[in-house]
C-alpha positions in Angstrom: 4.8 15.2 -3.7 5.0 11.7 -5.2 8.8 11.5 -4.4 8.0 12.0 -0.7 5.2 9.4 -0.8 7.3 6.9 -2.8 8.7 4.3 -0.4 7.1 6.4 2.4 10.2 8.6 2.2 8.4 11.4 4.2 8.4 9.2 7.3 12.2 10.0 7.8 12.0 13.6 6.6 12.8 16.3 9.1 9.7 18.2 7.8 7.5 15.1 8.2 4.9 16.7 10.5 4.5 19.7 8.1 4.2 17.3 5.1 1.7 15.1 6.9 -0.4 18.0 7.9 -0.5 19.3 4.4 -1.4 15.9 2.8 -4.1 15.2 5.4 -5.6 18.6 4.8 -5.5 17.9 1.0 -7.0 14.5 1.6 -10.0 15.9 3.5 -10.6 18.8 1.0 -10.2 16.7 -2.2 -13.4 15.6 -3.8 -14.2 12.0 -4.7 -14.0 13.1 -8.4 -10.5 14.5 -7.9 -9.3 11.3 -6.2 -10.9 9.2 -8.9 -9.2 11.3 -11.6 -5.8 10.7 -9.9 -6.5 7.0 -9.7 -7.1 7.0 -13.5 -3.8 8.7 -14.4 -0.1 7.6 -14.3 1.6 5.8 -11.4 2.6 9.1 -9.8 -1.0 10.4 -9.6 -2.3 6.9 -8.6 0.2 6.9 -5.7 -1.0 10.3 -4.6 -4.7 9.4 -5.1 -4.3 6.3 -3.0 -2.6 8.2 -0.2 -5.3 10.8 -0.2 -8.0 8.1 0.0 -6.1 6.4 2.8 -5.4 9.6 4.9 -9.1 10.7 4.5 -10.3 7.1 5.2 -12.4 7.2 2.0 -13.6 3.7 2.2 -15.8 4.2 -0.8 -12.6 3.7 -2.9 -11.8 0.3 -1.3 -12.9 -1.8 -4.3 -11.4 0.6 -6.9 -8.1 0.5 -5.1 -8.3 -3.2 -4.5 -8.8 -3.9 -8.2 -5.9 -1.6 -9.1 -3.7 -3.4 -6.6 -4.5 -6.9 -7.9 -4.1 -5.8 -11.5 -0.6 -4.3 -10.7 -0.6 -2.5 -14.1 1.8 0.2 -13.0 4.9 0.4 -10.9 5.1 1.9 -7.4 1.4 2.9 -7.1 0.8 -0.4 -5.2 2.6 1.1 -2.2 -0.2 3.7 -2.0 -2.9 1.1 -2.5 -1.5 -1.1 0.3 -1.4 1.9 2.6 -4.9 2.9 1.8 -6.3 -0.6 2.4 -4.3 -0.8 5.7 -5.7 2.6 6.7 -9.2 1.5 6.1 -8.3 -1.5 8.2 -11.4 -3.7 7.8 -11.9 -7.4 6.8 -12.8 -6.4 3.2 -9.4 -4.6 3.0 -7.7 -7.7 4.3 -9.5 -9.7 1.6 -8.1 -7.5 -1.2 -4.6 -7.8 0.2 -5.0 -11.6 0.4 -6.3 -11.7 -3.2 -3.3 -9.8 -4.3 -0.9 -12.1 -2.4 -2.7 -15.2 -3.8 -2.2 -13.7 -7.3 1.4 -12.4 -7.0 3.3 -14.5 -4.5 3.4 -17.5 -6.8 5.0 -15.3 -9.5 8.6 -15.9 -8.4 10.0 -13.7 -11.2 7.8 -10.7 -10.4 8.6 -8.2 -7.7 5.8 -5.8 -7.4 4.4 -4.8 -4.0 4.4 -8.1 -2.2 6.3 -6.7 0.8 3.9 -3.8 1.1 0.9 -6.1 0.9 2.3 -8.5 3.5 3.0 -5.6 5.8 -0.5 -4.2 5.3 -2.1 -7.6 5.9 0.0 -8.1 9.0 -1.2 -4.8 10.2 -4.9 -5.6 9.6 -5.1 -9.3 10.2 -1.9 -11.1 11.4 -3.8 -14.5 11.5 -4.7 -14.2 7.9 -1.2 -13.1 7.0 0.2 -16.2 8.6 -1.6 -18.3 6.0 0.8 -16.9 3.5 4.0 -17.9 5.4 4.9 -20.8 3.0 4.2 -18.8 -0.2 6.1 -15.8 1.3 9.1 -18.0 2.2 9.1 -19.5 -1.3 8.9 -16.1 -2.9 11.8 -14.8 -0.8 13.9 -17.9 -1.2 13.3 -18.9 -4.8 11.9 -15.7 -6.3 12.9 -12.3 -7.3 12.6 -10.4 -4.0 15.1 -7.9 -5.3 17.2 -5.2 -3.6 15.7 -3.2 -0.8 13.7 -5.9 1.0 14.0 -5.2 4.7 12.0 -7.9 6.4 8.3 -8.3 7.4 8.8 -6.7 10.8 10.0 -3.6 9.0 7.3 -3.7 6.4 4.6 -4.0 9.1 6.2 -1.2 11.1 6.2 1.1 8.0 2.5 0.5 7.5 1.8 1.1 11.2 3.7 4.4 11.1 1.9 5.4 8.0 -1.5 4.6 9.5 -0.6 6.6 12.6 0.9 9.6 10.8 
C-alpha cells in the first residue's frame, strides 16, 4: 500500500478508483488506536497512518501529525502529513504547515517535504502561502531542491486531487 501512497502514485494508476475506495473504507473503519500505532512506527506505516487520518478527516490527529511534520524525523512520511493537514483544511492546519516552512525553508541543504508543504498551504490558504515566496525562491535557487521538483502549480494540483479523491 505504501508504494501507491508514496508520491501519490495511485493518482495515475488505472485502478485508482478501486484503490481510493479501499483506502477510504479502511480509513473509516480504522480505530484511533490503530492510526496512532501506525504513526508511531516506521516511515511506511506513518505514511499510511497519515493518509488514513486524512481520508477519514480525523482532525483529532492534527497536532500529532503537525508535530511529526515539523520534526521531519523520517523520510517520505511528510507527504502523508501534508496531505492530512490539507484534507483537514482549517486555519490550524495552515499554521502547522507554516511552522514547518518557517523551520525547513531556511535549511538550504535539506530537501524534505517543502514542495508538499507549499502545495498544501497553497490549497488551504494561498494568502498565507504567499508570505513564503521569498524563502521559497531562495530555497529553490540556492538550496537543495533536488530531482523531481515539478513546480508549485503541480504541487498544489496534486494536493487538490488528493483531497478530492
